[in-house]
N, CA, C and O of each residue as an XYZ file, in Angstrom:
560
protein
N     -26.442     23.357     -7.808
C     -25.428     22.343     -7.542
C     -24.106     23.069     -7.268
O     -23.751     24.002     -7.987
N     -23.408     22.659     -6.271
C     -22.127     23.297     -5.902
C     -21.026     22.373     -6.398
O     -21.091     21.152     -6.249
N     -19.961     23.027     -7.022
C     -18.859     22.273     -7.456
C     -17.615     22.720     -6.636
O     -17.310     23.911     -6.593
N     -16.903     21.775     -5.991
C     -15.724     22.057     -5.228
C     -14.565     21.439     -5.964
O     -14.575     20.246     -6.268
N     -13.536     22.269     -6.260
C     -12.367     21.682     -6.955
C     -11.494     20.918     -5.964
O     -11.550     21.134     -4.753
N     -10.673     20.001     -6.532
C      -9.712     19.242     -5.728
C      -8.708     20.206     -5.032
O      -8.261     19.981     -3.908
N      -8.396     21.253     -5.750
C      -7.437     22.253     -5.205
C      -8.022     22.896     -3.920
O      -7.340     23.037     -2.905
N      -9.305     23.277     -4.013
C      -9.967     23.827     -2.822
C     -10.029     22.846     -1.629
O      -9.841     23.199     -0.465
N     -10.312     21.566     -2.025
C     -10.415     20.568     -1.018
C      -9.094     20.302     -0.361
O      -9.027     20.138      0.857
N      -8.013     20.254     -1.160
C      -6.672     20.085     -0.621
C      -6.259     21.231      0.260
O      -5.635     21.045      1.305
N      -6.621     22.436     -0.182
C      -6.302     23.657      0.623
C      -7.000     23.612      1.923
O      -6.442     24.015      2.944
N      -8.242     23.119      1.926
C      -8.965     22.973      3.197
C      -8.382     21.978      4.090
O      -8.279     22.211      5.294
N      -7.967     20.806      3.529
C      -7.346     19.789      4.325
C      -5.981     20.254      4.912
O      -5.638     19.930      6.049
N      -5.225     21.016      4.107
C      -3.930     21.556      4.542
C      -4.214     22.532      5.746
O      -3.515     22.468      6.758
N      -5.179     23.376      5.633
C      -5.532     24.304      6.669
C      -5.951     23.624      7.936
O      -5.549     24.008      9.034
N      -6.814     22.547      7.764
C      -7.186     21.760      8.904
C      -6.059     21.101      9.568
O      -6.030     21.037     10.797
N      -5.103     20.592      8.818
C      -3.897     19.917      9.376
C      -3.060     20.945     10.178
O      -2.520     20.610     11.232
N      -2.957     22.171      9.686
C      -2.237     23.227     10.397
C      -2.890     23.546     11.736
O      -2.218     23.727     12.751
N      -4.206     23.609     11.707
C      -4.960     23.880     12.946
C      -4.774     22.695     13.962
O      -4.559     22.913     15.154
N      -4.865     21.484     13.454
C      -4.629     20.350     14.294
C      -3.225     20.360     14.891
O      -3.048     20.104     16.081
N      -2.271     20.645     14.091
C      -0.866     20.657     14.536
C      -0.675     21.797     15.524
O       0.084     21.630     16.478
N      -1.325     22.953     15.349
C      -1.142     24.058     16.211
C      -1.686     23.738     17.633
O      -1.130     24.196     18.631
N      -2.764     22.957     17.701
C      -3.326     22.526     18.948
C      -2.529     21.458     19.591
O      -2.613     21.297     20.809
N      -1.757     20.711     18.855
C      -1.008     19.563     19.346
C       0.465     19.887     19.603
O       1.212     19.002     20.021
N       0.897     21.099     19.372
C       2.326     21.446     19.481
C       2.742     21.420     20.948
O       2.108     22.082     21.770
N       3.769     20.690     21.294
C       4.214     20.666     22.690
C       4.700     21.976     23.131
O       5.145     22.785     22.317
N       4.628     22.242     24.505
C       5.044     23.572     25.007
C       6.549     23.724     24.828
O       7.012     24.864     24.784
N       7.311     22.714     24.726
C       8.773     22.849     24.553
C       9.085     23.510     23.268
O      10.161     24.092     23.128
N       8.143     23.449     22.254
C       8.392     24.025     20.975
C       7.426     25.278     20.782
O       7.087     25.627     19.651
N       7.016     25.910     21.877
C       6.074     27.003     21.804
C       6.677     28.143     20.947
O       5.918     28.859     20.294
N       7.953     28.326     20.929
C       8.567     29.475     20.151
C       8.651     29.098     18.679
O       9.033     29.950     17.876
N       8.326     27.896     18.279
C       8.365     27.489     16.849
C       6.944     27.600     16.266
O       5.989     27.084     16.846
N       6.820     28.253     15.155
C       5.475     28.331     14.518
C       4.993     26.981     14.147
O       5.808     26.137     13.773
N       3.673     26.701     14.226
C       3.217     25.348     13.950
C       3.396     24.879     12.518
O       3.358     23.676     12.258
N       3.592     25.809     11.573
C       3.812     25.375     10.183
C       5.270     25.010      9.877
O       5.573     24.658      8.737
N       6.154     25.079     10.824
C       7.562     24.665     10.655
C       7.776     23.299     11.139
O       6.923     22.741     11.829
N       8.912     22.717     10.797
C       9.257     21.376     11.266
C       9.068     20.317     10.218
O       8.919     20.616      9.033
N       9.076     19.087     10.652
C       8.939     17.937      9.782
C       7.663     17.198     10.114
O       7.613     16.437     11.080
N       6.645     17.414      9.331
C       5.343     16.671      9.561
C       4.631     16.543      8.228
O       4.763     17.386      7.341
N       3.883     15.477      8.116
C       3.040     15.247      6.913
C       1.725     14.647      7.329
O       1.629     13.931      8.325
N       0.712     14.953      6.545
C      -0.573     14.332      6.656
C      -0.610     13.333      5.462
O      -0.510     13.745      4.306
N      -0.759     11.975      5.768
C      -0.635     10.981      4.760
C      -1.968     10.290      4.568
O      -2.759     10.149      5.501
N      -2.206      9.854      3.311
C      -3.412      9.114      3.024
C      -3.226      8.231      1.872
O      -2.450      8.515      0.960
N      -3.951      7.130      1.902
C      -3.941      6.193      0.782
C      -5.413      5.827      0.470
O      -6.161      5.442      1.369
N      -5.815      5.950     -0.803
C      -7.158      5.649     -1.207
C      -7.153      4.632     -2.378
O      -6.239      4.585     -3.201
N      -8.201      3.851     -2.394
C      -8.285      2.928     -3.540
C      -8.803      3.721     -4.781
O      -9.704      4.555     -4.688
N      -8.214      3.425     -5.874
C      -8.581      4.123     -7.162
C      -7.502      5.047     -7.539
O      -6.421      5.048     -6.950
N      -7.799      5.879     -8.571
C      -6.772      6.775     -9.181
C      -6.862      8.155     -8.674
O      -6.102      8.986     -9.170
N      -7.688      8.510     -7.755
C      -7.767      9.839     -7.210
C      -7.702      9.810     -5.718
O      -8.234      8.865     -5.137
N      -7.093     10.765     -5.031
C      -7.048     10.711     -3.606
C      -8.427     11.005     -3.001
O      -9.186     11.822     -3.521
N      -8.722     10.342     -1.926
C     -10.038     10.558     -1.289
C     -10.068     11.914     -0.602
O      -9.204     12.189      0.232
N     -11.014     12.754     -0.915
C     -11.115     14.065     -0.404
C     -11.570     14.126      1.034
O     -11.139     14.980      1.810
N     -12.463     13.191      1.379
C     -13.096     13.267      2.671
C     -12.201     12.577      3.796
O     -12.457     12.788      4.982
N     -11.223     11.808      3.439
C     -10.343     11.124      4.365
C      -9.422     12.132      5.006
O      -8.698     12.823      4.290
N      -9.413     12.252      6.344
C      -8.546     13.172      7.025
C      -7.037     12.811      6.960
O      -6.184     13.698      6.989
N      -6.738     11.564      6.875
C      -5.355     11.133      6.764
C      -4.772     10.837      8.125
O      -5.426     10.960      9.161
N      -3.504     10.437      8.079
C      -2.735     10.095      9.295
C      -1.598     11.110      9.459
O      -0.863     11.386      8.511
N      -1.468     11.632     10.605
C      -0.410     12.626     10.911
C       0.897     11.914     11.196
O       0.930     10.975     11.991
N       1.966     12.343     10.565
C       3.308     11.834     10.802
C       4.176     13.079     11.221
O       4.406     13.998     10.435
N       4.628     13.043     12.485
C       5.554     14.020     12.961
C       6.906     13.389     13.170
O       6.998     12.261     13.653
N       7.993     14.124     12.802
C       9.319     13.537     12.886
C      10.252     14.221     13.888
O      11.445     13.920     13.898
N       9.762     15.114     14.716
C      10.635     15.810     15.701
C       9.962     15.803     17.103
O       9.513     16.859     17.548
N       9.887     14.761     17.743
C      10.340     13.417     17.604
C       9.284     12.597     16.797
O       8.162     13.078     16.636
N       9.607     11.383     16.289
C       8.725     10.593     15.503
C       7.461     10.229     16.342
O       7.511      9.848     17.511
N       6.327     10.389     15.613
C       5.014     10.109     16.286
C       3.882     10.650     15.452
O       3.956     10.729     14.226
N       2.840     11.016     16.150
C       1.693     11.631     15.482
C       0.659     10.660     15.017
O      -0.172     11.047     14.196
N       0.632      9.445     15.460
C      -0.353      8.451     15.020
C       0.008      7.530     13.919
O      -0.773      6.651     13.553
N       1.171      7.707     13.381
C       1.682      6.791     12.273
C       2.149      5.533     12.916
O       2.938      5.592     13.859
N       1.685      4.343     12.438
C       2.075      3.077     13.050
C       3.561      2.737     12.986
O       4.051      1.957     13.802
N       4.270      3.303     12.041
C       5.712      3.047     11.800
C       6.446      4.379     11.723
O       7.245      4.601     10.814
N       6.173      5.268     12.681
C       6.774      6.602     12.612
C       8.287      6.630     12.616
O       8.910      7.425     11.913
N       8.869      5.752     13.418
C      10.352      5.740     13.531
C      10.974      5.430     12.180
O      11.860      6.137     11.699
N      10.482      4.351     11.585
C      11.068      3.911     10.239
C      10.719      4.976      9.107
O      11.569      5.314      8.283
N       9.495      5.459      9.111
C       9.080      6.424      8.142
C       9.856      7.728      8.231
O      10.198      8.320      7.207
N      10.132      8.175      9.435
C      10.958      9.393      9.626
C      12.429      9.133      9.238
O      13.079      9.999      8.654
N      12.928      7.981      9.553
C      14.296      7.650      9.167
C      14.415      7.569      7.650
O      15.398      8.073      7.107
N      13.479      6.969      6.945
C      13.465      6.921      5.528
C      13.445      8.340      4.887
O      14.213      8.647      3.974
N      12.506      9.203      5.427
C      12.374     10.539      4.877
C      13.631     11.368      5.204
O      14.024     12.195      4.381
N      14.260     11.187      6.333
C      15.459     11.881      6.615
C      16.549     11.491      5.619
O      17.262     12.356      5.111
N      16.679     10.231      5.345
C      17.716      9.824      4.432
C      17.485     10.284      3.001
O      18.423     10.404      2.214
N      16.210     10.540      2.675
C      15.861     11.031      1.299
C      15.660     12.576      1.327
O      15.120     13.133      0.371
N      16.074     13.244      2.373
C      15.937     14.691      2.534
C      14.477     15.152      2.349
O      14.227     16.243      1.836
N      13.517     14.309      2.772
C      12.133     14.694      2.683
C      11.510     14.552      1.282
O      10.355     14.925      1.081
N      12.249     14.033      0.346
C      11.756     13.834     -1.003
C      11.182     12.485     -1.168
O      11.942     11.518     -1.232
N       9.901     12.341     -1.243
C       9.250     11.042     -1.288
C       9.634     10.259     -2.555
O       9.759      9.034     -2.550
N       9.811     11.013     -3.613
C      10.193     10.299     -4.875
C      11.626      9.780     -4.777
O      12.033      8.989     -5.628
N      12.396     10.184     -3.790
C      13.785      9.715     -3.642
C      13.888      8.564     -2.667
O      14.982      8.030     -2.487
N      12.782      8.146     -2.016
C      12.852      7.020     -1.104
C      13.389      5.800     -1.837
O      12.968      5.557     -2.968
N      14.317      5.001     -1.244
C      14.821      3.819     -1.914
C      13.752      2.780     -2.141
O      12.979      2.478     -1.233
N      13.694      2.209     -3.379
C      12.763      1.131     -3.677
C      13.331     -0.199     -3.123
O      14.525     -0.495     -3.158
N      12.378     -0.939     -2.627
C      12.747     -2.281     -2.088
C      12.540     -3.332     -3.188
O      11.691     -3.155     -4.062
N      13.289     -4.389     -3.147
C      13.079     -5.546     -4.031
C      11.828     -6.212     -3.560
O      11.706     -6.576     -2.390
N      10.871     -6.377     -4.489
C       9.644     -7.148     -4.147
C       9.055     -7.768     -5.345
O       9.118     -7.193     -6.432
N       8.470     -8.943     -5.198
C       7.778     -9.613     -6.264
C       6.288     -9.296     -6.085
O       5.607     -9.882     -5.243
N       5.796     -8.341     -6.911
C       4.394     -7.931     -6.756
C       3.542     -8.564     -7.884
O       4.042     -8.745     -8.994
N       2.346     -8.879     -7.629
C       1.458     -9.487     -8.600
C       1.149     -8.418     -9.646
O       1.101     -7.222     -9.358
N       0.936     -8.915    -10.915
C       0.528     -7.984    -11.978
C      -0.940     -7.868    -12.059
O      -1.548     -8.136    -13.096
N      -1.543     -7.453    -10.925
C      -2.915     -7.219    -10.812
C      -3.136     -5.673    -10.695
O      -2.530     -5.003     -9.859
N      -4.001     -5.167    -11.545
C      -4.219     -3.733    -11.513
C      -5.323     -3.443    -10.554
O      -6.485     -3.680    -10.883
N      -5.024     -2.936     -9.365
C      -5.926     -2.518     -8.297
C      -5.375     -1.243     -7.783
O      -4.816     -1.223     -6.687
N      -5.503     -0.137     -8.533
C      -4.796      1.085     -8.223
C      -5.127      1.658     -6.853
O      -6.257      1.619     -6.365
N      -4.037      2.203     -6.256
C      -4.118      2.953     -5.010
C      -3.390      4.258     -5.274
O      -2.425      4.330     -6.034
N      -3.904      5.291     -4.606
C      -3.296      6.630     -4.716
C      -2.831      7.078     -3.341
O      -3.603      7.142     -2.384
N      -1.563      7.381     -3.278
C      -0.926      7.931     -2.067
C      -0.843      9.439     -2.113
O      -0.519     10.029     -3.143
N      -1.132     10.039     -1.010
C      -1.062     11.544     -0.966
C      -0.419     11.970      0.318
O      -0.734     11.436      1.382
N       0.493     12.942      0.236
C       1.127     13.523      1.427
C       1.139     15.010      1.285
O       1.401     15.524      0.198
N       0.872     15.700      2.317
C       0.875     17.121      2.351
C       1.404     17.577      3.704
O       0.992     17.024      4.724
N       2.281     18.542      3.757
C       2.815     19.056      4.969
C       4.059     19.883      4.794
O       4.202     20.612      3.813
N       4.987     19.765      5.776
C       6.256     20.520      5.714
C       7.381     19.593      5.997
O       7.258     18.686      6.820
N       8.553     19.816      5.285
C       9.790     19.061      5.597
C      10.932     20.115      5.543
O      11.193     20.732      4.510
N      11.609     20.289      6.738
C      12.640     21.261      6.840
C      12.207     22.602      6.274
O      12.913     23.245      5.496
N      11.007     22.996      6.702
C      10.411     24.339      6.377
C      10.113     24.479      4.921
O       9.946     25.603      4.446
N      10.033     23.360      4.153
C       9.663     23.423      2.745
C       8.294     22.719      2.622
O       8.083     21.657      3.207
N       7.398     23.308      1.874
C       6.067     22.592      1.695
C       6.181     21.328      0.913
O       6.973     21.238     -0.025
N       5.398     20.344      1.285
C       5.393     19.069      0.599
C       3.912     18.829      0.128
O       2.962     18.941      0.902
N       3.788     18.500     -1.157
C       2.496     18.186     -1.736
C       2.744     17.100     -2.758
O       3.212     17.373     -3.863
N       2.433     15.880     -2.395
C       2.808     14.686     -3.185
C       1.538     13.828     -3.438
O       0.791     13.529     -2.506
N       1.317     13.455     -4.663
C       0.271     12.497     -5.059
C       0.778     11.639     -6.141
O       1.311     12.138     -7.132
N       0.626     10.308     -5.986
C       1.018      9.362     -6.995
C       0.115      8.184     -6.888
O      -0.272      7.765     -5.796
N      -0.232      7.631     -8.074
C      -1.021      6.430     -8.142
C      -0.137      5.239     -8.510
O       0.696      5.313     -9.413
N      -0.338      4.170     -7.803
C       0.500      2.960     -7.975
C      -0.455      1.885     -8.469
O      -1.643      1.931     -8.151
N       0.057      0.871     -9.276
C      -0.804     -0.161     -9.775
C      -1.482     -1.038     -8.747
O      -2.561     -1.571     -9.006
N      -0.869     -1.200     -7.584
C      -1.472     -1.936     -6.439
C      -0.695     -1.634     -5.112
O       0.337     -0.963     -5.104
N      -1.221     -2.137     -4.071
C      -0.611     -1.841     -2.765
C       0.755     -2.401     -2.645
O       1.593     -1.775     -1.995
N       1.052     -3.526     -3.214
C       2.428     -4.123     -3.163
C       3.454     -3.205     -3.819
O       4.551     -3.038     -3.287
N       3.135     -2.631     -4.916
C       4.066     -1.661     -5.569
C       4.179     -0.390     -4.726
O       5.272      0.160     -4.584
N       3.082      0.075     -4.176
C       3.190      1.237     -3.223
C       4.169      1.006     -2.122
O       5.035      1.834     -1.838
N       4.011     -0.175     -1.483
C       4.933     -0.461     -0.335
C       6.376     -0.605     -0.798
O       7.295     -0.124     -0.135
N       6.577     -1.273     -1.944
C       7.937     -1.496     -2.485
C       8.562     -0.130     -2.813
O       9.763      0.041     -2.604
N       7.827      0.807     -3.297
C       8.380      2.076     -3.672
C       8.519      3.118     -2.591
O       9.341      4.029     -2.696
N       7.671      2.980     -1.489
C       7.641      4.001     -0.478
C       7.908      3.449      0.939
O       7.853      4.195      1.917
N       8.177      2.226      1.034
C       8.513      1.541      2.359
C       7.473      1.871      3.442
O       6.273      1.756      3.189
N       7.903      2.269      4.617
C       7.064      2.429      5.760
C       6.187      3.690      5.671
O       5.223      3.819      6.425
N       6.506      4.601      4.774
C       5.843      5.921      4.793
C       4.296      5.782      4.671
O       3.549      6.377      5.448
N       3.849      4.998      3.699
C       2.416      4.853      3.464
C       1.872      3.521      3.985
O       0.783      3.100      3.594
N       2.647      2.839      4.890
C       2.141      1.649      5.552
C       1.297      2.135      6.763
O       1.765      2.116      7.902
N       0.120      2.545      6.504
C      -0.748      3.206      7.489
C      -1.643      2.234      8.229
O      -2.253      2.600      9.233
N      -1.736      0.966      7.738
C      -2.580     -0.040      8.354
C      -1.929     -0.787      9.471
O      -2.558     -1.669     10.057
N      -0.660     -0.471      9.808
C       0.020     -1.128     10.898
C       0.691     -2.437     10.468
O       1.393     -3.061     11.264
N       0.484     -2.846      9.248
C       1.110     -4.114      8.796
C       2.547     -3.936      8.313
O       3.187     -4.906      7.910
């Protein structure tokens, strides 16, 4: 029986994201290494642990895009928080007191600094209230 640690899985996902980004880098930025810039691979999973098999959604912010349904707003929010997800402004929301945990995960680069963020929220409403458009990956 083979045991794969979450660290190994995350490292593999990070490497895959770098390869994906390297293949999708526009020629105008050919002189910039693919690991630089402002980009994140984002995922939300039900439960208290991030889903290892989920590839996630790419968010690029130079210019906004990469498959994220709210890239413009997510990039604006991250820029205002200097790329610190924990510093995103919380919105006022009335969320139900139902425990249906969701775990948000982000990995990538922001202003040439590595980003590795994982946090579990009591439910999707609280996730959206605390992170705004960043983890609104379903288009709603």
